[in-house]
C-alpha positions as CSV (number, residue, x, y, z in Angstrom):
1,M,11.8,19.7,23.2
2,V,9.5,17.1,24.5
3,S,9.3,15.3,21.2
4,G,13.0,14.6,21.2
5,K,12.6,11.0,22.6
6,F,10.1,10.3,19.9
7,V,12.5,11.6,17.2
8,H,15.1,9.3,18.5
9,L,12.6,6.4,18.6
10,I,11.8,7.0,14.8
11,E,15.6,7.3,13.9
12,T,16.6,4.1,15.6
13,H,13.5,2.1,14.1
14,G,13.8,3.2,10.5
15,D,13.9,-0.2,9.0
16,E,10.6,-1.1,10.7
17,I,8.9,2.2,9.5
18,I,10.1,1.8,5.9
19,N,9.0,-1.8,5.9
20,R,5.4,-0.6,6.9
21,V,5.6,2.1,4.2
22,I,6.5,-0.5,1.6
23,E,3.7,-2.9,2.7
24,E,1.3,-0.2,2.3
25,I,2.5,0.8,-1.1
26,R,2.2,-2.9,-2.3
27,R,-1.4,-2.8,-1.1
28,R,-2.3,0.3,-3.2
29,P,-2.8,-0.5,-6.8
30,E,-2.8,3.2,-7.7
31,M,0.9,3.4,-6.7
32,A,2.2,1.0,-9.4
33,H,4.9,3.5,-10.6
34,V,6.4,4.1,-7.3
35,R,6.2,0.4,-6.5
36,A,8.7,-0.1,-9.3
37,L,11.2,2.0,-7.4
38,L,10.4,0.6,-4.2
39,E,13.2,-1.2,-2.4
40,P,16.3,0.8,-3.2
41,E,14.6,4.3,-3.1
42,L,12.7,3.8,0.1
43,H,15.8,2.5,1.8
44,E,17.4,5.6,0.7
45,W,14.7,7.5,2.3
46,R,15.3,5.6,5.6
47,E,18.9,6.6,5.5
48,D,18.3,10.2,4.4
49,L,15.1,11.1,6.1
50,I,14.5,8.8,9.0
51,E,17.8,8.2,10.4
52,N,18.7,11.8,10.2
53,L,15.4,13.2,11.3
54,G,16.7,15.2,14.2
55,H,19.1,16.8,11.9
56,W,16.5,17.7,9.3
57,L,14.0,19.1,11.8
58,R,16.5,21.9,12.8
59,T,15.6,25.0,10.7
60,E,19.2,25.9,9.8
61,N,19.1,22.9,7.3
62,E,16.2,24.1,5.2
63,L,18.3,25.2,2.3
64,D,20.1,21.9,1.9
65,L,16.8,20.0,2.4
66,A,15.2,22.3,-0.4
67,H,18.0,21.6,-2.9
68,R,17.9,17.9,-2.2
69,Y,14.1,17.5,-2.6
70,E,14.1,19.8,-5.7
71,Q,16.5,17.4,-7.3
72,R,14.5,14.4,-6.3
73,G,11.5,16.0,-7.8
74,K,13.4,16.6,-11.1
75,Q,14.6,13.0,-11.0
76,R,11.1,11.5,-10.5
77,F,9.8,13.5,-13.5
78,E,12.6,12.2,-15.7
79,E,11.8,8.7,-14.5
80,G,8.1,9.2,-15.6
81,I,6.8,8.7,-12.1
82,P,3.5,10.5,-11.6
83,L,3.6,13.4,-9.2
84,H,0.5,12.4,-7.1
85,E,2.3,8.9,-6.5
86,C,5.4,10.6,-5.3
87,V,3.5,13.0,-2.9
88,E,1.5,10.0,-1.6
89,A,4.6,8.1,-0.8
90,L,5.9,11.0,1.1
91,C,2.7,11.3,3.0
92,L,2.8,7.6,3.8
93,V,6.5,8.0,5.3
94,R,5.1,10.7,7.6
95,E,2.0,8.7,8.5
96,K,4.0,5.6,9.3
97,M,6.4,7.6,11.4
98,V,3.6,8.9,13.6
99,D,1.8,5.6,13.7
100,Y,5.0,4.0,15.0
101,V,5.5,6.6,17.7
102,E,1.7,6.3,18.6
103,A,2.1,2.3,18.9
104,H,5.2,2.7,21.1
105,I,4.1,5.4,23.6
106,A,4.2,3.5,27.0
107,S,2.1,5.4,29.4
108,K,0.1,8.0,27.4
109,D,0.4,10.5,30.1
110,A,-0.1,14.1,29.6
111,M,3.6,14.8,28.9
112,E,3.8,12.0,26.3
113,L,0.6,12.9,24.7
114,Y,1.9,16.6,24.5
115,G,5.2,15.3,23.0
116,E,3.3,13.3,20.4
117,E,1.3,16.2,19.5
118,E,4.4,18.4,19.2
119,L,6.0,15.8,17.0
120,E,3.1,15.6,14.6
121,R,3.2,19.3,14.3
122,R,6.9,19.5,13.6
123,L,6.7,16.4,11.2
124,G,3.8,18.1,9.5
125,R,5.7,21.3,8.9
126,F,8.8,19.3,7.8
127,F,6.9,17.1,5.2
128,D,5.0,20.2,3.9
129,L,8.5,21.6,3.1
130,L,9.5,18.4,1.5
131,V,6.5,18.3,-0.6
132,I,6.8,21.9,-1.7
133,H,10.4,21.4,-2.8
134,F,9.7,18.1,-4.4
135,V,6.8,19.6,-6.5
136,R,8.9,22.6,-7.4
137,G,11.7,20.4,-8.7
138,Y,9.1,18.2,-10.6
139,E,7.5,21.3,-12.2
140,R,10.6,22.9,-13.3
141,A,11.6,19.7,-15.1
142,L,8.2,19.6,-16.7
143,R,8.3,23.0,-17.8
144,R,11.9,22.5,-19.3
145,S,10.6,19.4,-21.2
146,V,7.7,21.3,-22.5
147,A,10.0,24.3,-23.7
């Protein structure tokens, strides 16, 4: 896996990445509800998502990931956080991970560019799963509240 060194780069610089996510959320007025959760929740994401990214990218962990993010979706519904803000925040985490790697690629030779592309593909698939399970948990909680 060529992208392995980039995964390690992300895992070891989680604080910097999360701080960039926090700055971006603070700039976006449409993310007021997520902003209220900001510090503790995003630092939890750093520990859960970023520092263990290599672990989560292995496919055998998908059931644990599904359960965890369905629970988070349920929790966000119960807290009254709009679904679109939650999904946007997850997208920002992925975006800032990729931005961090792009900014720290030394040579931009063919092998590193291939590794970056591989990482983006893997992160895209990973965050798609996060969003799907997050939304599933959110929707289940919504249906229960309506019933």
